[in-house]
N, C-alpha and C positions, 0 to 999 in steps of 0.2 A: 515304606520308609521307616527308619528307626524312630521310635517314639520320642526320643530326646531331641533328635534333629527336627522332628515335626514341632515339638514344643518350642524350640528355639525360633523357628520360622514364625510361629504364632505370636511370640513376644514382639518381633519386629512389625508384623502386620498390625497387631493391636495398637502399638504405639503410633504407627502411621495413620491409622483410622482416627484415633483420638485427636491427633494434631491437625489433620485435614478438617475434621469437624469444627475444631476451634477456629479455623480460618474460613469458615463459611461454606465449605464443600460438603455435599451429602455423601459422605464416604460410608461404605458398608462392605462387609466380608461375606463371601459365599464359599462354602466348602466344596461345592461341585459345580461343574459347568451347567448342568440342568437347572440348578437354582438360579444361576446368573442369567441364563437364556430366558427363563420364565419372567424374571424381573424386567429384562430388556423388552421382550415382546409385550408385556403388560404396559410398560411406559409408552410404547409405540402405538397402542391400540387406537388412539384418537388422532394419530398423525397420518397425513397423506403422503408426505415425502420424508425420506431418510437419506442423509448424506453419510458417506463413510470415507475417512481419511486413508492415507497410505499406511495401512497397519496390517502386519502379518497376524498380530494377536486377534484382531476383530474377525478376520477371515477364518482363522483356525477355530474360533469358538463355534461357528456353525449357525449363528443367528440370522445372517443375511438371507439365507435360503428360505427360512421361515417367514421373514418379513415380506419377501417377494411373493411367496405363496399366499400370504394374507392380502395381497393386492396393493402393497405399498410401492410407490415409485422410489427405487433405490439408486441414488447417484453414486455409481461405482466406477471411477475413472480407470481402474485397472482392467476393465473389460474393453477399453477403447485404445486406439493407436496413440502412443505417447506423442504429444505435441500437435495432434490434429485439431482442427477447429471444434470437432465434437468433444474431444477430450478436454479442451480448455473450457468449453461451455459447461461441461459436467463439473469441473472443479469450481466454477463460479456458482453453479446451482447448489453445490454443497453448502455454500455460505449463507443460503437463504432457506435451507430445508427446515422442516418442523422439528426434526431431531437429528443430531449429529453424533455419530459413533466414531471413536478413535481409541488409541492407546497413548502411552507416554514413553519416552525413553527412560525416564527415571521418576520415581516418587520418593520423597524424602520422609524420614521419620520425624522431621521437624515441620512437615506440612506443606511442602512445595511440590509443584508439578513441573517437570523440566523437559524441554524438547529442543532438538536441533533439526532443521530440515532445509530443503532446497528451494521450494516454491512459495510457501506461505499459505496455501489454501487450507492446510490442516490447522496450523496455529491460528490463522485468522478465524476459522470456523469455531475453534474452541473458545475464543474470547468474546466475539461479538457477531451476531447474525442469527443463528439458530437459537430459539428460546431455551432449548434444553440440550445439554451435551452429556453424553455418557462416556466416560473414560474407563476402559477395561484394562486391568493391570494384573499380570502374574506376579507371584512372590519374588521371582528373579529380578524384578525391577525396583524392589524396595531397597533403599540405601540410607545410610545414617544421616547425611546432610548434603548441602549443595556441592561441597568439594567432591564428595564421593559420587554425586550425580554426574558431574562433568567427567570424572575419571571413568565412570561406567560408559558414558557416551563415547569417549575418546578411545577406549580400549576394547569395547565390546560392541555396543549398539551401532555405532557409526561404521566401523570396518566391516562388520558382518552384513549390515544392510547394503553397503557398497558392493560387497562380494555378490550378494543375491541379485543385485541389479546389473551385474557384469560391468561395473564402472572401471575405467582405467585411471585409478587414483593411487597415490603412494600407499595409502592405508591398506589397500588390497594386498600389497606385497609385504608390508611390514607388520600388519595386524594392529597398528596403533595410528591415531591421528597424527599427521605431519603438518597440520595447518597449511595445507597446500594452496596453490593458485591454479590448480587444474580446472579446465572448463567443465569437467565432469564432477567436480566437488559437490557433495550433497548436504554439507553442513554450512549453509549460507546464512541461516537465520537462527537466532537463539531466543527461546521464549521461556520465561519463568512465571508461572502463576503463583504469586505469593499469597493472594487472597482471592475469594470469589469475585469475578467481575460484576459490576453494578447490575447489568441487565441480562445476565446469563445464569441460568440454573445449571449447576455442574454436579453430576453424580459420579463418584469414583467407585467402581466395582473392583474389588480385589479378590483374586482367587488363590487358593492354597495349592497352586501348581505352577510350574514354569511354563510361560507362554511368550511367544514372539522373541524378538531380538532385544 
């Protein structure tokens, strides 16, 4: 990557880290995936159970396999039939895991963490339940402010995620959110973490690469 583009990315990342820390989040930057994975596995060493939200970013990172190999019980509903009793039980177990791993649709340079989703297990687990939450974020999800966060969700994260899930929603055809009433709509819940929730330790891991949607 061009050194000046790299420097530009770092300015945005550094500002996001600074503002997230001001808001009570344990934000940190890692240059490589290996550094991030070492951090995650170290934080999980005393955990018996690990929940993972519906996140392409977390799965692309490669930490889940290491956690399973270390004997952790990983509540990964993507391995189960959607809507089955086992899958719904797994989603609920995520909310009481020792550690919860997720990503975010957008993280602002003003220190907010923004998500939209369909079911609520991810946003619920990020705010109350697991004592420690680690949110893994690629530089592509860093945006200037809340307005830009919603623009990113409506023009990138939402439509692309709907495409990946083979949903029959208008955004799959148009590439932008149409605020539809489709029964297959995936943006049913909006969550903004303005500050660290009272009872939840939240670590935000930012990597200097594009990850996820």
